[in-house]
C-alpha positions as CSV (number, residue, x, y, z in Angstrom):
1,X,-4.0,7.4,4.5
2,X,-2.4,7.2,7.9
3,X,-5.7,6.2,9.5
4,X,-6.3,3.6,6.8
5,X,-2.8,2.2,7.3
6,X,-3.4,1.6,11.1
7,X,-6.9,0.2,10.7
8,X,-7.5,-3.5,11.3
9,X,-10.4,-3.5,8.8
10,X,-10.0,-5.7,5.7
11,X,-12.1,-3.1,3.8
12,X,-9.7,-0.3,4.8
13,X,-6.7,-2.4,3.8
14,X,-8.3,-3.1,0.4
15,X,-9.0,0.6,-0.1
16,X,-5.4,1.5,0.8
17,X,-4.1,-1.2,-1.6
18,X,-6.3,0.3,-4.4
19,X,-4.9,3.8,-3.7
20,X,-1.3,2.6,-3.7
21,X,-2.0,0.5,-6.9
22,X,-3.5,3.5,-8.7
23,X,-0.4,5.8,-8.2
24,X,1.0,6.7,-11.6
25,X,4.2,4.8,-12.7
26,X,7.3,6.8,-12.2
27,X,8.5,8.1,-15.6
28,X,5.2,7.4,-17.3
29,X,4.5,9.6,-20.3
30,X,0.8,10.1,-19.5
31,X,-0.2,11.0,-15.9
32,X,-3.5,12.1,-14.6
33,X,-2.7,15.4,-12.9
34,X,-0.7,18.5,-13.7
35,X,1.1,18.1,-10.3
36,X,2.3,14.6,-11.2
37,X,3.4,15.8,-14.6
38,X,5.4,18.6,-13.1
39,X,7.0,16.3,-10.4
40,X,7.9,13.7,-13.0
41,X,9.4,16.3,-15.3
42,X,12.0,17.0,-12.6
43,X,13.4,13.5,-13.1
44,X,15.3,14.4,-16.3
45,X,17.5,11.8,-18.0
46,X,17.6,10.4,-21.5
47,X,15.9,7.7,-23.4
48,X,18.1,4.9,-22.1
49,X,17.3,5.9,-18.5
50,X,13.7,6.0,-19.4
51,X,13.9,2.4,-20.7
52,X,15.7,1.3,-17.5
53,X,13.1,3.0,-15.4
54,X,10.2,1.3,-17.3
55,X,12.0,-2.1,-16.8
56,X,12.3,-1.4,-13.1
57,X,8.7,-0.4,-12.8
58,X,7.7,-3.8,-14.4
59,X,10.1,-5.7,-12.1
60,X,8.8,-3.8,-9.0
61,X,5.1,-4.6,-9.9
62,X,6.0,-8.3,-10.5
63,X,7.7,-8.4,-7.1
64,X,4.9,-6.6,-5.3
65,X,1.7,-7.4,-7.1
66,X,-1.0,-4.7,-6.8
67,X,1.5,-2.0,-5.7
68,X,3.2,0.7,-7.6
69,X,6.6,2.2,-6.7
70,X,5.9,5.4,-4.8
71,X,8.6,7.9,-3.8
72,X,8.6,11.6,-3.0
73,X,10.8,12.8,-5.8
74,X,11.5,16.2,-4.3
75,X,14.2,17.2,-6.7
76,X,16.0,13.9,-6.9
77,X,17.2,12.7,-10.3
78,X,16.4,9.5,-12.2
79,X,19.7,7.9,-11.2
80,X,19.0,8.3,-7.5
81,X,15.4,7.2,-7.9
82,X,16.3,4.1,-9.8
83,X,19.0,3.2,-7.2
84,X,16.3,3.5,-4.5
85,X,13.9,1.4,-6.6
86,X,16.5,-1.3,-7.1
87,X,17.2,-1.4,-3.4
88,X,13.6,-1.8,-2.5
89,X,13.0,-4.5,-5.1
90,X,16.0,-6.4,-3.8
91,X,14.9,-6.0,-0.2
92,X,11.7,-7.8,-1.1
93,X,9.6,-6.8,1.9
94,X,6.0,-6.2,0.8
95,X,4.9,-4.9,4.2
96,X,7.6,-2.4,4.3
97,X,6.8,-1.4,0.7
98,X,3.3,-0.6,1.8
99,X,4.5,1.5,4.7
100,X,7.0,3.4,2.5
101,X,4.4,3.9,-0.2
102,X,1.9,5.4,2.4
103,X,4.6,7.7,3.8
104,X,5.6,8.8,0.3
105,X,2.0,9.5,-0.7
106,X,1.5,11.6,2.5
107,X,4.7,13.5,1.8
108,X,3.6,14.2,-1.8
109,X,0.1,15.3,-0.6
110,X,1.7,17.6,2.1
111,X,4.1,19.1,-0.4
112,X,1.3,19.8,-3.0
113,X,-0.9,21.3,-0.3
114,X,1.9,23.6,0.8
115,X,2.5,24.7,-2.8
116,X,-1.2,25.4,-3.3
117,X,-1.2,27.6,-0.2
118,X,1.8,29.5,-1.3
119,X,0.5,30.4,-4.8
């Protein structure tokens, strides 16, 4: 991901955008991997927070077409995550969103690899 993010190639940029756009929505009921399900289960919160998170996901994706909000949850609760999402939506910087999404995906991958090694 880091190599793709520094490449000047349009094909690499398109591949990176596809990766960022394929990330599961935070708080989604159905996710593709057991790791994602376990990480998202840490979010906690009730139905009202789940509705607010879904609305923020929609707003984020409207603000940054083709991207999904990506954050390394790492034990943070829904309230903290939603505050971060709101700040990033309000900031409105698509380039910075791409950078933060890449960094978060690298952090997530590193954390998962470490957990696999320690099993």
